[in-house]
Backbone bond lengths (Angstrom), bond angles and torsions (degrees), N, CA, C in turn:
res aa  C-N    CA-C-N  psi(-1)  N-CA   C-N-CA  omega(-1)  CA-C   N-CA-C  phi
1 M - - - 1.465 - - 1.525 112.71 -
2 K 1.345 117.48 -29.87 1.455 119.54 -174.74 1.521 113.08 -61.17
3 P 1.366 120.29 -44.50 1.466 119.15 178.51 1.518 112.40 -59.20
4 I 1.362 117.03 -39.62 1.459 119.70 178.47 1.520 110.39 -65.84
5 F 1.350 115.96 -42.47 1.465 121.09 179.35 1.529 110.06 -61.45
6 D 1.350 116.36 -47.25 1.463 120.42 -179.44 1.521 111.15 -62.60
7 S 1.327 116.79 -39.32 1.460 120.41 178.56 1.526 110.94 -61.84
8 T 1.325 115.92 -39.66 1.465 120.46 178.58 1.526 110.73 -65.71
9 I 1.338 116.01 -43.04 1.470 120.31 177.45 1.528 110.50 -61.16
10 H 1.330 116.48 -42.98 1.465 120.25 178.60 1.525 111.14 -57.81
11 D 1.322 115.83 -44.04 1.469 120.00 -179.27 1.524 111.17 -63.73
12 I 1.333 115.67 -41.89 1.469 119.59 -179.96 1.531 110.28 -66.15
13 L 1.345 116.74 -42.95 1.468 120.11 179.22 1.520 111.02 -61.57
14 N 1.317 117.05 -43.20 1.465 120.22 179.27 1.527 111.30 -63.78
15 E 1.310 115.63 -39.19 1.469 119.92 178.45 1.537 110.35 -63.13
16 R 1.333 116.25 -43.29 1.470 119.66 -179.56 1.520 111.69 -71.40
17 L 1.331 116.50 -34.58 1.458 120.39 176.84 1.528 110.81 -63.67
18 L 1.312 117.52 -39.67 1.470 120.83 179.84 1.528 111.40 -63.77
19 K 1.326 117.04 -33.42 1.473 119.81 175.08 1.529 110.39 -62.53
20 L 1.329 115.27 -40.03 1.463 119.69 178.96 1.528 110.63 -67.91
21 E 1.322 117.18 -39.93 1.462 120.02 178.36 1.527 111.07 -61.84
22 T 1.311 116.50 -37.87 1.460 120.33 177.41 1.519 110.99 -66.14
23 H 1.337 115.76 -43.86 1.470 119.42 -178.64 1.529 111.46 -63.14
24 F 1.324 117.26 -47.70 1.460 121.24 -175.77 1.527 112.87 -87.05
25 D 1.336 117.21 -7.79 1.467 121.90 -173.09 1.526 108.92 49.01
26 A 1.329 114.70 53.20 1.462 121.13 -172.99 1.516 110.12 -149.57
27 D 1.326 116.27 157.83 1.454 121.08 165.33 1.524 107.04 -73.72
28 V 1.326 117.03 129.53 1.469 121.53 -176.61 1.524 109.62 -111.55
29 V 1.340 116.10 133.74 1.460 121.84 175.56 1.521 108.87 -130.95
30 F 1.324 114.79 155.24 1.464 121.17 177.67 1.522 108.21 -119.89
31 Y 1.334 116.11 128.83 1.468 121.83 179.50 1.519 108.35 -122.22
32 Y 1.337 115.35 121.56 1.467 121.35 178.94 1.524 108.60 -128.35
33 G 1.332 116.21 129.15 1.459 119.86 175.62 1.509 112.68 126.13
34 P 1.330 116.88 179.03 1.469 121.39 179.41 1.523 111.43 -68.14
35 I 1.317 115.25 161.83 1.466 121.55 177.86 1.523 107.22 -107.60
36 S 1.326 116.31 97.43 1.466 120.76 -175.61 1.522 110.51 -127.34
37 S 1.332 115.52 160.94 1.467 121.36 -174.93 1.528 112.07 -61.02
38 S 1.326 117.46 -27.58 1.464 120.32 179.97 1.524 112.43 -65.47
39 L 1.335 117.27 -14.46 1.459 121.61 -177.87 1.529 113.26 -99.95
40 E 1.323 117.27 0.67 1.461 119.47 -177.34 1.528 112.02 -62.37
41 Q 1.329 117.72 -48.14 1.456 120.29 179.89 1.533 112.30 -70.19
42 P 1.344 119.22 -45.59 1.466 118.49 176.33 1.530 113.20 -57.86
43 F 1.335 117.27 -39.22 1.466 120.16 179.30 1.521 110.17 -66.28
44 R 1.333 117.21 -42.71 1.469 120.77 177.38 1.528 110.49 -58.12
45 D 1.331 116.56 -48.84 1.463 121.11 -178.16 1.530 110.96 -64.73
46 F 1.314 116.06 -37.73 1.467 122.31 179.35 1.529 110.97 -61.13
47 I 1.331 116.27 -46.68 1.464 120.62 179.84 1.530 110.47 -70.34
48 E 1.312 117.67 -40.18 1.466 120.75 179.35 1.529 111.12 -62.19
49 E 1.326 116.82 -41.77 1.459 120.19 179.28 1.521 110.92 -61.86
50 L 1.318 115.92 -43.77 1.455 120.18 179.97 1.523 110.91 -64.53
51 K 1.323 116.53 -46.19 1.459 120.66 -176.93 1.527 111.52 -67.45
52 T 1.322 117.18 -41.40 1.467 120.97 -178.20 1.520 111.34 -65.99
53 D 1.339 116.28 -39.42 1.456 120.62 -175.99 1.525 112.66 -99.59
54 S 1.332 115.76 14.62 1.455 119.58 -176.93 1.528 110.97 -59.15
55 E 1.316 115.76 137.27 1.451 120.21 176.67 1.519 110.66 -64.01
56 D 1.300 115.81 -30.76 1.460 121.04 176.09 1.522 107.31 -119.59
57 K 1.330 116.98 93.80 1.461 120.24 -173.77 1.525 112.19 -69.01
58 N 1.318 116.95 -12.43 1.467 120.79 177.79 1.528 112.36 -92.86
59 R 1.308 116.51 1.80 1.466 119.84 179.91 1.520 109.49 -63.85
60 K 1.330 116.82 128.68 1.461 121.26 -171.60 1.529 113.27 -108.01
61 T 1.325 116.78 -1.10 1.470 120.29 -174.90 1.521 110.96 -117.69
62 L 1.330 115.15 135.80 1.462 122.69 173.43 1.520 108.27 -114.36
63 C 1.326 116.05 131.87 1.467 121.59 176.58 1.525 108.13 -112.73
64 I 1.338 116.91 119.98 1.459 122.20 -177.11 1.529 110.04 -108.60
65 F 1.339 117.07 115.81 1.453 121.60 168.32 1.525 106.31 -82.10
66 L 1.328 116.75 120.55 1.462 120.47 -171.41 1.522 111.25 -121.11
67 N 1.335 115.01 127.54 1.465 121.89 175.84 1.526 106.67 -138.36
68 T 1.337 117.07 104.07 1.460 119.98 -173.35 1.526 111.90 -151.65
69 P 1.348 116.97 145.35 1.464 120.40 173.79 1.523 112.15 -82.11
70 G 1.347 117.31 -8.84 1.461 120.59 -179.95 1.512 112.46 118.27
71 G 1.329 115.60 -161.27 1.457 120.55 -178.43 1.515 112.03 153.16
72 S 1.314 115.91 -131.77 1.456 122.88 -170.30 1.528 112.68 -94.66
73 A 1.341 116.12 127.49 1.468 120.55 175.75 1.524 111.07 -66.44
74 E 1.345 116.85 -33.85 1.465 120.32 178.46 1.526 110.64 -63.90
75 T 1.322 116.81 -37.41 1.460 120.15 177.98 1.521 111.28 -69.67
76 V 1.327 117.01 -37.23 1.462 120.18 174.92 1.529 109.93 -57.98
77 E 1.319 116.38 -42.82 1.464 120.07 179.15 1.531 110.50 -59.05
78 K 1.333 117.15 -41.55 1.466 121.02 177.20 1.528 110.47 -64.07
79 F 1.323 116.87 -43.58 1.465 120.89 179.39 1.532 110.85 -59.00
80 V 1.324 115.82 -43.16 1.469 119.82 -178.30 1.526 110.78 -65.57
81 K 1.328 117.00 -38.85 1.465 119.59 176.98 1.521 110.89 -61.05
82 V 1.329 116.62 -38.77 1.472 120.94 178.81 1.526 110.79 -66.34
83 T 1.322 116.55 -51.10 1.472 119.24 -175.72 1.518 111.50 -65.09
84 R 1.324 117.62 -39.18 1.462 120.14 -177.12 1.531 112.72 -77.58
85 F 1.319 117.62 -18.78 1.465 120.31 174.19 1.528 109.77 -68.90
86 H 1.326 116.16 -35.29 1.464 120.33 -173.65 1.525 114.03 -99.39
87 Y 1.339 117.79 -20.20 1.469 120.18 -174.44 1.527 111.06 -134.29
88 E 1.317 115.00 143.25 1.465 120.75 177.43 1.522 111.34 -80.31
89 E 1.319 116.65 -31.78 1.465 121.45 -178.58 1.527 109.08 -127.77
90 V 1.330 115.75 138.01 1.467 121.60 177.24 1.522 107.74 -130.66
91 I 1.328 115.99 126.66 1.464 120.01 176.94 1.529 108.85 -120.84
92 F 1.308 115.66 149.38 1.464 121.82 -178.71 1.524 109.81 -114.95
93 V 1.319 114.90 140.22 1.462 121.46 172.28 1.525 106.74 -120.14
94 V 1.340 115.88 124.77 1.468 121.14 -178.68 1.535 107.67 -120.75
95 P 1.336 117.18 88.07 1.465 118.99 179.32 1.526 112.61 -71.71
96 D 1.332 117.06 -29.91 1.467 121.04 -177.79 1.536 110.76 -117.62
97 A 1.330 117.34 -83.79 1.471 118.91 -176.42 1.519 111.58 -154.63
98 A 1.323 114.66 143.46 1.468 122.41 172.40 1.521 106.67 -137.42
99 Y 1.335 116.33 103.27 1.454 121.22 -172.90 1.523 112.55 -99.79
100 S 1.333 115.28 159.42 1.461 123.56 169.80 1.526 111.94 51.21
101 A 1.339 118.47 -112.16 1.465 120.72 179.25 1.522 111.24 -62.09
102 G 1.332 117.44 -26.25 1.458 120.48 175.18 1.520 111.34 -65.33
103 T 1.327 116.71 -38.59 1.461 120.98 175.31 1.523 110.44 -64.96
104 I 1.332 116.59 -41.17 1.463 120.57 176.74 1.524 109.83 -58.63
105 F 1.336 116.24 -44.89 1.464 121.55 179.25 1.529 110.38 -58.86
106 C 1.326 116.86 -45.35 1.462 120.78 179.86 1.527 112.14 -59.67
107 M 1.332 116.66 -34.15 1.456 120.05 -178.42 1.526 112.61 -69.88
108 S 1.343 117.47 -7.82 1.463 120.47 175.14 1.527 111.24 -88.37
109 G 1.330 117.03 -1.31 1.450 120.93 -175.93 1.518 113.01 -87.22
110 D 1.335 114.93 157.13 1.463 120.36 173.49 1.525 110.31 -75.34
111 K 1.339 115.97 -32.34 1.458 121.46 178.10 1.524 108.89 -142.28
112 I 1.341 115.13 152.69 1.460 121.53 175.11 1.528 107.71 -128.38
113 Y 1.326 116.74 123.47 1.459 122.28 177.89 1.526 109.54 -103.08
114 M 1.338 115.86 127.71 1.456 122.49 176.78 1.521 108.40 -142.67
115 D 1.345 115.97 166.72 1.456 119.03 168.23 1.527 108.43 -125.12
116 Y 1.323 116.04 -172.04 1.470 119.70 -173.38 1.522 113.09 -62.97
117 S 1.340 117.86 -22.15 1.461 120.46 -177.55 1.527 113.25 -99.21
118 S 1.329 117.47 -1.43 1.470 121.48 -179.16 1.525 110.98 -80.02
119 S 1.331 115.34 158.02 1.463 119.54 -179.58 1.522 111.73 -142.70
120 L 1.327 114.93 140.21 1.455 121.98 161.20 1.524 105.61 -107.21
121 G 1.342 117.24 -173.34 1.458 118.73 -178.38 1.509 111.91 -147.03
122 P 1.328 117.82 171.14 1.457 121.22 174.86 1.526 110.06 -57.20
123 I 1.321 116.59 147.17 1.469 120.22 -176.28 1.520 110.09 -92.86
124 D 1.297 115.43 60.51 1.456 121.49 177.47 1.527 107.75 -88.27
125 P 1.346 118.32 98.85 1.470 119.62 -176.12 1.515 110.71 -63.28
126 Q 1.334 115.58 146.47 1.457 120.76 -178.78 1.531 110.59 -101.72
127 V 1.324 115.62 136.64 1.470 122.46 -178.28 1.519 108.33 -119.49
128 F 1.319 116.80 135.20 1.466 120.96 -179.70 1.525 109.90 -82.20
129 N 1.323 116.91 121.74 1.466 120.89 -176.41 1.530 113.43 -95.66
130 G 1.332 116.08 12.44 1.448 121.08 -178.23 1.514 112.72 103.08
131 K 1.338 115.51 -20.85 1.468 120.58 178.91 1.522 111.53 -127.06
132 N 1.340 115.29 -43.20 1.459 119.99 -175.89 1.524 110.24 -139.47
133 W 1.357 114.40 163.26 1.457 120.41 170.12 1.525 107.71 -85.67
134 V 1.336 116.74 126.98 1.465 120.58 -178.17 1.527 109.52 -123.49
135 P 1.350 117.81 143.24 1.460 121.44 179.07 1.532 111.16 -66.95
136 A 1.319 116.30 124.14 1.465 120.81 -175.12 1.526 112.37 -67.39
137 L 1.339 117.31 -43.51 1.457 119.47 -173.88 1.522 112.13 -69.47
138 G 1.323 117.06 -36.18 1.461 119.78 176.75 1.516 111.03 -62.23
139 Y 1.317 115.98 -39.68 1.463 122.48 177.35 1.533 110.13 -62.57
140 L 1.342 115.92 -48.34 1.464 120.11 -178.79 1.523 111.92 -65.80
141 D 1.330 116.57 -39.00 1.461 120.25 179.21 1.524 111.29 -60.51
142 K 1.334 115.92 -40.64 1.461 119.36 -178.94 1.521 111.02 -67.70
143 V 1.336 116.76 -41.56 1.466 120.05 178.36 1.532 110.11 -63.60
144 E 1.325 117.35 -42.97 1.463 120.67 178.76 1.527 111.33 -62.89
145 E 1.327 116.49 -36.56 1.469 120.67 177.30 1.526 110.92 -63.12
146 L 1.335 116.50 -42.64 1.461 120.32 179.94 1.524 111.09 -67.78
147 I 1.323 116.59 -38.80 1.467 120.28 178.12 1.525 110.30 -63.32
148 E 1.332 116.37 -43.03 1.470 120.27 179.06 1.526 111.01 -63.24
149 K 1.329 116.97 -39.05 1.461 119.93 176.50 1.523 111.04 -63.72
150 S 1.335 115.93 -38.27 1.461 120.12 178.70 1.520 111.04 -63.17
151 I 1.337 116.25 -42.55 1.467 121.28 179.01 1.525 110.68 -62.67
152 N 1.353 115.36 -38.72 1.466 119.93 -177.46 1.530 113.19 -84.99
153 G 1.339 116.58 -1.65 1.462 120.18 178.65 1.506 114.38 73.89
154 T 1.353 117.35 23.15 1.471 120.54 -178.21 1.530 112.12 -113.05
155 L 1.323 116.95 13.07 1.463 121.34 -177.23 1.536 109.84 -78.01
156 S 1.324 116.74 127.33 1.461 120.35 178.67 1.528 109.62 -78.39
157 Q 1.319 116.54 166.62 1.460 120.76 178.57 1.531 110.99 -63.30
158 A 1.316 116.27 -38.45 1.469 120.57 179.30 1.532 110.14 -64.42
159 E 1.322 115.87 -41.11 1.471 120.07 179.66 1.522 110.88 -70.07
160 L 1.341 116.79 -35.72 1.459 120.28 177.30 1.527 110.40 -62.65
161 L 1.316 115.56 -42.60 1.464 119.97 178.16 1.536 110.47 -62.63
162 M 1.319 115.53 -40.91 1.461 120.30 178.85 1.533 110.60 -62.59
163 L 1.335 116.11 -41.97 1.465 120.88 -178.05 1.522 111.68 -67.46
164 T 1.332 116.68 -41.93 1.473 119.83 -177.69 1.522 112.59 -71.50
165 Q 1.326 116.74 -17.38 1.458 119.82 -179.75 1.526 113.42 -92.31
166 Q 1.340 116.73 5.46 1.454 119.20 179.73 1.529 111.21 -67.53
167 D 1.306 115.89 139.78 1.460 123.41 176.01 1.525 107.23 -81.74
168 L 1.344 117.47 110.32 1.464 121.30 -175.22 1.525 111.80 -65.17
169 A 1.316 117.06 -33.88 1.463 120.07 177.91 1.535 110.35 -65.38
170 M 1.327 115.97 -42.88 1.454 120.01 178.04 1.528 111.06 -66.53
171 L 1.339 115.76 -38.75 1.458 120.39 177.07 1.527 110.20 -59.29
172 R 1.337 115.85 -42.58 1.467 120.03 179.42 1.531 110.94 -65.46
173 R 1.313 117.50 -37.08 1.472 120.52 177.31 1.530 110.69 -62.41
174 H 1.314 116.46 -38.67 1.457 120.24 177.87 1.532 110.48 -65.49
175 E 1.325 116.83 -41.59 1.462 120.25 178.24 1.525 110.87 -63.71
176 Q 1.312 116.99 -41.36 1.460 120.88 179.32 1.525 111.00 -65.03
177 A 1.331 116.89 -39.68 1.460 120.41 178.53 1.523 110.76 -63.24
178 R 1.329 116.25 -41.42 1.469 120.28 177.51 1.520 111.08 -63.21
179 D 1.331 117.00 -47.48 1.460 120.96 -177.43 1.525 111.52 -65.45
180 L 1.342 116.82 -38.00 1.459 120.25 178.18 1.519 110.63 -63.97
181 T 1.308 116.55 -42.53 1.460 120.77 -179.66 1.520 111.40 -59.29
182 I 1.319 116.79 -47.25 1.465 120.94 -179.75 1.528 110.19 -63.78
183 A 1.326 117.31 -43.05 1.467 121.34 -179.56 1.527 111.24 -62.58
184 L 1.338 117.16 -42.99 1.462 120.84 -179.42 1.527 111.02 -65.17
185 L 1.320 116.47 -44.02 1.464 119.24 -179.47 1.526 111.34 -63.15
186 K 1.314 116.97 -43.28 1.465 120.09 178.98 1.519 110.89 -60.25
187 E 1.325 116.49 -43.96 1.467 120.40 -179.42 1.525 111.48 -65.58
188 W 1.329 117.02 -49.01 1.468 120.56 -173.26 1.517 112.60 -72.53
189 L 1.332 117.78 -40.20 1.459 119.53 179.51 1.523 111.36 -60.25
190 V 1.318 116.25 -45.32 1.463 120.36 -179.28 1.525 110.79 -67.83
191 K 1.331 116.30 -43.58 1.468 120.93 -174.01 1.520 112.93 -73.72
192 Y 1.334 117.73 -34.81 1.458 120.59 -173.26 1.531 113.25 -116.62
193 K 1.327 117.76 -60.26 1.466 120.76 -174.14 1.529 111.65 -64.95
194 F 1.325 116.30 -36.05 1.466 120.24 -176.48 1.527 113.35 -97.72
195 K 1.326 117.96 8.26 1.471 119.11 -171.13 1.537 112.55 -63.95
196 N 1.342 116.21 -30.34 1.466 119.16 179.07 1.520 112.46 -103.99
197 W 1.341 116.72 12.93 1.465 120.91 177.33 1.526 107.71 -85.90
198 D 1.306 115.49 91.41 1.463 121.17 -173.79 1.520 113.49 -99.96
199 F 1.340 116.76 -28.47 1.463 120.79 -177.39 1.531 109.91 -134.43
200 H 1.326 115.79 146.29 1.466 121.16 179.10 1.528 109.74 -66.58
201 E 1.348 115.38 132.28 1.461 120.44 -173.15 1.521 113.85 -116.10
202 T 1.328 118.02 -14.44 1.470 118.61 -173.78 1.533 113.87 -124.72
203 T 1.320 118.59 -36.49 1.466 120.80 -176.72 1.524 109.78 -74.33
204 T 1.330 116.71 115.97 1.465 122.25 -171.33 1.522 112.92 -58.08
205 T 1.331 117.32 -42.32 1.461 120.62 -174.23 1.530 113.70 -68.00
206 I 1.326 116.87 -22.96 1.469 119.36 -178.94 1.526 110.88 -125.18
207 L 1.318 116.47 22.68 1.459 121.95 -178.30 1.529 111.15 -56.73
208 G 1.328 116.14 127.50 1.462 121.04 177.74 1.512 115.03 85.91
209 Q 1.342 117.03 -8.19 1.459 119.42 179.60 1.533 110.58 -78.78
210 P 1.350 117.05 151.41 1.468 119.78 179.45 1.526 111.69 -62.03
211 V 1.335 116.11 145.21 1.455 122.05 177.44 1.526 108.56 -91.77
212 T 1.328 117.00 126.80 1.464 121.17 -179.53 1.522 111.08 -88.45
213 K 1.324 116.10 163.04 1.458 121.60 176.57 1.529 109.89 -60.01
214 E 1.336 116.92 -40.13 1.459 120.88 -179.90 1.527 111.03 -63.61
215 Q 1.330 117.85 -37.56 1.462 121.21 178.85 1.523 111.49 -68.92
216 K 1.332 116.82 -36.21 1.467 120.30 175.86 1.526 110.05 -65.25
217 D 1.340 116.72 -43.67 1.464 120.67 178.54 1.524 110.87 -60.72
218 Q 1.325 115.67 -44.76 1.467 120.57 -179.03 1.524 111.31 -64.01
219 R 1.337 116.12 -42.67 1.470 119.67 -179.83 1.528 111.11 -65.28
220 A 1.330 116.19 -40.25 1.464 120.70 179.28 1.520 110.89 -63.20
221 E 1.330 117.27 -41.37 1.461 120.77 179.61 1.527 110.60 -66.73
222 E 1.333 117.05 -38.74 1.464 120.33 177.61 1.528 111.07 -61.54
223 I 1.343 116.39 -43.08 1.461 120.86 -179.87 1.528 110.33 -64.40
224 A 1.337 116.29 -44.30 1.467 120.92 179.92 1.525 110.75 -60.15
225 K 1.321 117.39 -43.58 1.460 120.90 -178.88 1.525 111.69 -69.99
226 L 1.335 116.98 -37.51 1.460 119.77 178.11 1.523 111.40 -66.03
227 L 1.333 116.65 -43.09 1.462 119.97 179.65 1.527 111.71 -65.61
228 G 1.329 116.42 -26.35 1.455 120.65 179.85 1.513 114.20 -98.22
229 N 1.334 117.31 11.44 1.467 121.79 -176.84 1.529 110.39 -90.48
230 N 1.330 116.40 97.49 1.466 120.29 -179.46 1.521 113.06 -64.31
231 K 1.323 116.43 -26.26 1.462 119.63 179.39 1.525 110.74 -69.84
232 L 1.335 116.21 -24.64 1.467 120.88 178.31 1.521 111.23 -82.38
233 W 1.337 116.91 -43.01 1.469 120.90 -173.42 1.533 112.71 -97.68
234 H 1.349 117.46 -22.16 1.473 123.86 173.78 1.528 114.77 71.73
235 S 1.313 118.82 -24.41 1.454 120.31 -175.11 1.516 110.90 -142.40
236 H 1.346 115.48 140.10 1.461 120.83 177.16 1.518 111.06 -61.52
237 G 1.331 117.75 -32.67 1.454 122.27 -177.46 1.519 114.12 -94.89
238 R 1.323 117.55 13.62 1.466 121.56 -177.88 1.527 110.58 -64.24
239 S 1.319 116.07 136.20 1.457 121.46 176.32 1.528 109.94 -86.04
240 I 1.324 116.60 129.63 1.460 121.88 176.94 1.525 106.84 -111.86
241 D 1.328 116.61 111.21 1.463 119.54 -174.74 1.524 111.41 -87.90
242 I 1.316 114.95 179.58 1.458 120.88 -173.65 1.529 111.83 -63.50
243 E 1.325 116.80 -34.36 1.466 119.47 -179.99 1.520 111.17 -67.11
244 A 1.332 117.20 -41.70 1.470 120.39 178.02 1.519 111.07 -66.14
245 L 1.318 116.32 -39.38 1.468 119.82 179.17 1.524 110.71 -62.95
246 R 1.310 115.97 -37.00 1.461 120.02 -179.01 1.531 112.31 -79.03
247 S 1.318 116.98 -43.31 1.461 119.90 -173.10 1.522 113.07 -84.09
248 I 1.339 117.43 -42.15 1.467 120.32 -177.03 1.526 111.40 -86.27
249 L 1.335 116.30 -46.09 1.462 119.96 -177.69 1.524 112.55 -91.47
250 K 1.345 116.08 -15.41 1.467 122.16 -178.46 1.536 111.75 56.55
251 L 1.331 114.29 40.97 1.456 121.32 176.66 1.523 109.78 -92.05
252 K 1.307 116.34 142.01 1.458 120.64 175.53 1.526 108.65 -82.77
253 I 1.319 116.12 116.86 1.464 122.64 179.80 1.523 108.29 -120.83
254 E 1.327 116.96 134.65 1.461 121.30 177.08 1.533 108.08 -81.30
255 D 1.335 116.90 117.93 1.458 122.35 -175.41 1.530 109.64 -99.63
256 F 1.356 115.93 115.83 1.461 118.14 178.85 1.532 112.02 -98.27
257 S 1.329 117.12 13.67 1.467 121.16 -177.23 1.524 112.35 -57.13
258 K 1.327 116.93 -41.22 1.465 120.61 -174.48 1.528 112.83 -105.29
259 D 1.324 116.45 0.88 1.462 120.57 173.84 1.524 106.79 -88.24
260 L 1.316 115.97 88.91 1.461 120.97 -167.96 1.525 112.80 -62.42
261 S 1.316 117.94 -38.25 1.469 119.76 -179.13 1.520 110.95 -68.55
262 L 1.348 117.38 -42.18 1.467 120.71 178.63 1.522 110.45 -69.09
263 K 1.328 117.11 -43.30 1.465 120.28 179.35 1.526 110.36 -59.11
264 K 1.307 116.95 -38.22 1.460 121.40 -178.50 1.527 111.26 -62.83
265 I 1.329 117.52 -48.73 1.467 118.39 -176.96 1.529 111.72 -73.46
266 I 1.357 117.62 -29.55 1.472 120.20 175.09 1.518 110.30 -67.46
267 R 1.340 117.36 -48.53 1.459 121.23 -177.10 1.540 110.93 -66.49
268 E 1.325 117.44 -41.20 1.459 120.20 -178.80 1.526 110.94 -60.38
269 Y 1.310 115.82 -41.65 1.463 119.82 179.75 1.527 111.00 -74.02
270 N 1.326 116.64 -51.67 1.464 121.04 -174.43 1.522 112.22 -64.01
271 D 1.325 118.04 -45.09 1.461 120.39 -175.78 1.528 111.49 -66.16
272 L 1.323 116.35 -39.39 1.463 119.20 179.90 1.523 111.24 -68.12
273 I 1.321 116.86 -44.55 1.467 118.93 -177.59 1.523 110.81 -67.56
274 C 1.333 118.17 -34.59 1.468 120.35 178.05 1.527 110.70 -68.14
275 Q 1.318 117.17 -39.09 1.463 120.43 176.31 1.523 110.81 -62.82
276 F 1.333 115.74 -40.94 1.457 121.35 178.78 1.533 110.76 -63.37
277 I 1.327 116.65 -42.85 1.468 121.92 179.88 1.524 110.83 -64.25
278 I 1.323 116.57 -45.65 1.463 120.80 -179.42 1.524 110.83 -64.32
279 R 1.332 117.04 -41.53 1.464 120.20 179.62 1.521 111.70 -61.94
280 N 1.343 115.99 -36.30 1.461 120.70 -179.21 1.527 112.96 -89.45
281 E 1.358 116.17 0.44 1.461 122.51 177.73 1.534 111.37 53.48
282 S 1.326 115.39 43.96 1.468 120.76 -179.80 1.524 110.14 -84.68
283 E 1.322 116.55 132.24 1.465 120.33 176.67 1.520 110.56 -79.99
284 V 1.334 115.53 -37.30 1.463 122.04 179.76 1.517 108.10 -130.78
285 F 1.329 116.50 138.64 1.458 120.09 -179.32 1.525 109.20 -147.57
286 L 1.327 116.39 127.01 1.463 122.85 176.89 1.513 108.80 -120.72
287 H 1.319 116.00 138.47 1.466 119.96 -179.84 1.518 110.36 -140.84
288 S 1.315 114.99 134.32 1.458 122.79 167.99 1.521 106.37 -143.17
289 R 1.304 117.79 179.08 1.463 118.70 179.10 1.536 111.96 -69.97
290 K 1.351 116.23 -13.09 1.462 120.69 179.61 1.519 112.86 -101.79
291 S 1.332 117.16 -12.92 1.466 118.28 -171.99 1.510 110.66 -152.37
292 I 1.338 115.47 141.40 1.469 120.60 174.88 1.521 108.58 -149.14
């Protein structure tokens, strides 16, 4: 019975995905799972298959449904190169959550769709230490705290031992991951998210005035630093909702909370596919109208 059941689910998912493609006038894909280097080639092939066999080969927009705990910033960079090679516009839909590297990925989009229950997260890139993926910024924050204690003469013997045992090569990898994340966000926000930001819309003193390239660069850097500020978010796994993104980061987010027709087709597709993934205990799952 399971193959018949799965076949029926596949048909229903494809039917619901096509409704989304019609609404967004875009090729729609679903990405579930961590963002790791082992997925760079499968993701490339997945997008190439969709683009090559697209029913509308002139379609210029890709819509990515993203559900991920995060992963590698370097892999996100590869993903963005793939999507931007094939599409002029990329939009993200986050019905549930896209954390860490997933948030970085979203910042490469022209638009981000969320509702009141959706979450992004702090952009604390994860570095593989040989055994586990560890948050780079949390590691750096702790080392900086110990160094500051040493300068102030308040470092305990236990903390001194901890500091002297740090792997300098690993420390440098964490610094590089942090710097890469900030550089990528600055580049992508200005190039894609801010491309149609021509006039100031919120700051009263400069309302209606043209936005300069320097102001876009400055705003992008502020957003990158805020998303990477552990003192603000306190936790690598902290959920950042649409209100925080709008009020603290001043990011423009498309809210589908009150668009009942759009919310319906997003939830119908997303909830069913997530149930299917959980039932099959899949760590990674990609779906398009050409592949499942």
